[in-house]
C-alpha positions as CSV (number, residue, x, y, z in Angstrom):
1,X,27.7,-33.2,-33.7
2,X,24.0,-33.4,-33.9
3,X,21.9,-30.3,-34.6
4,X,18.6,-29.9,-32.8
5,X,16.0,-27.2,-33.5
6,X,12.9,-26.6,-31.5
7,X,10.1,-24.4,-32.8
8,X,8.2,-23.1,-29.7
9,X,6.2,-20.4,-28.0
10,X,6.6,-18.9,-24.5
11,X,3.4,-20.3,-23.0
12,X,3.5,-23.9,-24.3
13,X,3.8,-26.5,-21.6
14,X,4.8,-29.2,-24.1
15,X,7.6,-26.9,-25.4
16,X,8.8,-26.5,-21.8
17,X,8.8,-30.3,-21.2
18,X,10.7,-30.9,-24.5
19,X,13.4,-28.4,-23.5
20,X,13.6,-29.9,-20.0
21,X,14.1,-33.4,-21.4
22,X,16.9,-32.2,-23.6
23,X,18.5,-30.1,-20.8
24,X,18.4,-33.1,-18.5
25,X,20.4,-35.0,-21.0
26,X,22.8,-32.1,-21.6
27,X,21.8,-31.9,-25.2
28,X,22.3,-28.5,-26.9
29,X,19.5,-27.1,-29.1
30,X,18.5,-24.0,-31.0
31,X,15.1,-22.6,-30.0
32,X,13.1,-20.7,-32.6
33,X,10.2,-18.8,-30.9
34,X,7.4,-18.5,-33.4
35,X,5.6,-16.1,-31.0
36,X,8.5,-13.6,-31.3
37,X,9.3,-14.0,-35.0
38,X,6.5,-14.7,-37.5
39,X,9.1,-15.8,-40.1
40,X,9.9,-18.8,-37.8
41,X,6.2,-19.8,-37.9
42,X,6.3,-19.8,-41.7
43,X,9.6,-21.6,-41.8
44,X,8.3,-24.3,-39.3
45,X,5.2,-24.9,-41.4
46,X,7.2,-25.3,-44.6
47,X,9.7,-27.7,-43.0
48,X,7.3,-29.8,-41.0
49,X,3.9,-29.4,-42.6
50,X,2.6,-28.7,-39.1
51,X,1.1,-25.7,-37.3
52,X,1.4,-26.8,-33.7
53,X,4.3,-26.4,-31.3
54,X,6.7,-27.8,-30.3
55,X,8.1,-29.0,-33.6
56,X,11.5,-30.7,-33.1
57,X,14.0,-31.2,-35.9
58,X,17.0,-33.4,-35.4
59,X,19.8,-33.3,-38.1
60,X,17.3,-31.8,-40.6
61,X,14.7,-34.4,-40.0
62,X,11.3,-33.4,-38.4
63,X,10.5,-35.9,-35.6
64,X,7.3,-34.2,-34.3
65,X,6.5,-32.8,-30.9
66,X,7.1,-33.6,-27.3
67,X,5.3,-36.9,-27.4
68,X,7.5,-38.2,-30.2
69,X,10.6,-36.9,-28.5
70,X,9.6,-38.6,-25.2
71,X,8.9,-41.9,-27.0
72,X,12.3,-41.8,-28.7
73,X,14.0,-41.2,-25.4
74,X,11.9,-43.9,-23.6
75,X,12.7,-46.4,-26.3
76,X,16.5,-45.6,-26.3
77,X,16.3,-44.3,-29.8
78,X,17.1,-40.6,-29.1
79,X,20.7,-41.3,-28.1
80,X,21.0,-43.3,-31.3
81,X,19.7,-40.4,-33.4
82,X,22.2,-38.0,-31.8
83,X,25.3,-40.1,-32.5
């Protein structure tokens, strides 16, 4: 089973869109809110080398944010990654 992690904040529209996309495909994920836990922000930066949200990690591999997630889905590659 695939493991998906999303680093997000409460007021981020791209975070919301990423979660909506995953929910629409019935894909489970773990959300790590960097606005609620500063340790998650530090962890996100170490793992992804990025400071912006969302940051999405699939099976330990950072894929980027919503735009990258959307492109993977549009191109049919998201389902491939989740197998």
